[in-house]
C-alpha angles and dihedrals in degrees: 000000000000120000122238092259093048090052091049094047092051094051124105110231123193122233110273092240087063093049089051090055090063087063092041089247110155119229094241088062090063135082105198122215095198121311103310108040136047144168117238114230115253088218090058090048093050088058090056093075095098092062122094120247126255127223115288115219115194118205117200134152147220116269107301123257137185084255092070129233102210099224096161091040089055092045088054094043092046091051091048089048094050089054091047093058090051102266122133098237133168128197113222115184145146132280116244125246117237088227095074091034091065092027123054115286100073132223135308103238099096122248146252109007093340103076140124117231151253077047097179093051094046093051094044128037095328108172097338098257094134093049088052090051091047092050093045091052094047093045087060091050092049093048091049093052090043090055091053091047094051099056104300095242091180092056095237115190102231086206089062103049104141102181122097132196117239140211128192093230137083104253116154091184090070096054091095121018142155117234137194096036123154111055146345088273090064096062134247116328114237142154111268139156145193132248126200114262094246090058094051126112090232090060090051091049092046089056097043101043115103098201143357091270091051090048092053092048092051094045089052089055094059110122106224102171147337133244126230090277089056091246115148122256113211131210087243090056088067091039093241100128097079094053090045090055090051090055090050098041098100093033091060092069110093121247119239117206134147142238126248084265091054096251118143122262132179120211120186137150128353127205115171114249098218094056101018137019099289104219138116118243125302089224092056093047096047091046091048091054088055094049101045142036093227125029119193111203132164141210122217126265120338126354089252089068113017099033093041092053092041092055099035099039113019098035093043093052099038099038093240124157121193117223094206141352122229109206110201125210141151127218086234091056095047089051089052088054088053092058101267115153116242092243091059099045094103091057124085109269112168094163092054088046093053090052095043094054088082087079094055090041094057094046090050093048093047092054094043102038103031099035101026091228128144113244135209119187114218115199113203097221126225126194090241095057106116133220090241090056093046088051090058090053093052091053089049087051093059092044092052094038093228128115116254112200127183118214136187101200092133089066101025106028120217090345088066094056100047093109089050093049094048089048091052096050089048093049093050090050099044111022124092115252117198099163116189139158122257092235137009125249093245096059111106120252097254093052091047090057092044090051093052090046096049103036101035105026097034090234123155097213148358126227140185138175115263093255090057093046088054092051092051088049092049090050091051091050093048095058102262093110091096091067124100119246122249109200119209109203143129114296094211099075141025084238127056091257108088091202093065103093128182113030112321117196139191096032129136122246107215118205111212102169139018126202129187114222096186095166093051088039101229137100120241115216113191111209126184125345103330126148125215088197109045126205133230120259123246090265106029120201087242089078091069098042115097146131120263121221089272094057095254121141113246134182095035097135 
């Protein structure tokens, strides 16, 4: 069986100018990066505002497992299938981080016969967007330290520097560092640390900004430090936001690529959903809705993280309204949630499946009851799924009153997801959609976090040390209470314990850290043992990645 990269390398992509024609994008609105990828001009996108919006399809998933769910693969397969049944559809998803590419999670270009290409480019440097975000972030860090070194006119308390440097790589040695060692000429020594690029506030701002002017305004609002009176010092106070905007100017234009079936796809921005807000850029989503009748987008990890943040942060800020949610699962993953060992997942396990369906059920009920959205469950099918197991799913479909459709897009491309596409279109046309947010803006920060924990995670309470409670109270008093909450927690469980599979209830969600993202306009609450700078596994994927004698990339998934 061919690997993903072998399938991608044997494909026959069309020139990107021809792909653009399918969306009626003129050639002068493109900045090609070679023959098969291009950026779409922001000036062109600005002129799309008079067009009506298409239908927005959000793809999310059950809580992730080692068995895999295939959320991006389903997004790509569904987009191909919608085009196959005659709909003008566009796939709009996130860019992958190099950290997971060289670590263990894999890329973000789909898999099998449901991929976006050029796969190697997308999973590696692509068009340089992440490098621009990394540079903009670190320019701000350098200018902050430089200001302190040259007299500290703003009276910054070096013990209260809040801004970290970032790197788009998993590197645990950089989580905690000491900087400015060596001599007086190197600045004031202090404890510091790195985050991964996809966890940075600049990435969040990049993905939430609606224009270059909005980007500059948001960058200027970043709180980088505090003075001795504990008053915030902003990026604009050290005049960094203009140069940061310059570094991000070209990156802000969305990237156009294609699927294996030569259907258009837009890939832009990529915050993680377990430590950030987990959605592609607002600019790409809004542009896509003007260019196509159906837009398939996705939110990272399970619906308790990615979908919650997509709905409560991105949709709130950008005025978006999903037409339907596709909740992705596999029978293998559901059996894992029911207690099945990994070695036995390919064997029939009806008892495990029955037990594991509680995870699917909670996600479905969250989306339907708390957000008022119609849901279609998309089962990413495997050859060893049995009729008895499929029968259990159909019974659950009747019980939950949601369609459950099995697809084979990994093996068959768009043709394998036609039933899913037709079900999605029918659901959009016929199902009731009463979209609402989980909480209102004027709810206080503690109550927002409590609402997420109790309604989405099934928790009975939230807790925090007194110093964290004080930080939350201070944020509330200082006018940041109107912001939504962005929870950083494990993606593997509704709880903060990754070992608790299924749908745990009655647990406590402990808040151990609070971060103000004043530029992105949300409050990050870090819960449980979650790292904003991941580490590499014992055997990182990088060990298998190489060039062959002909200069071709091998070992990339």
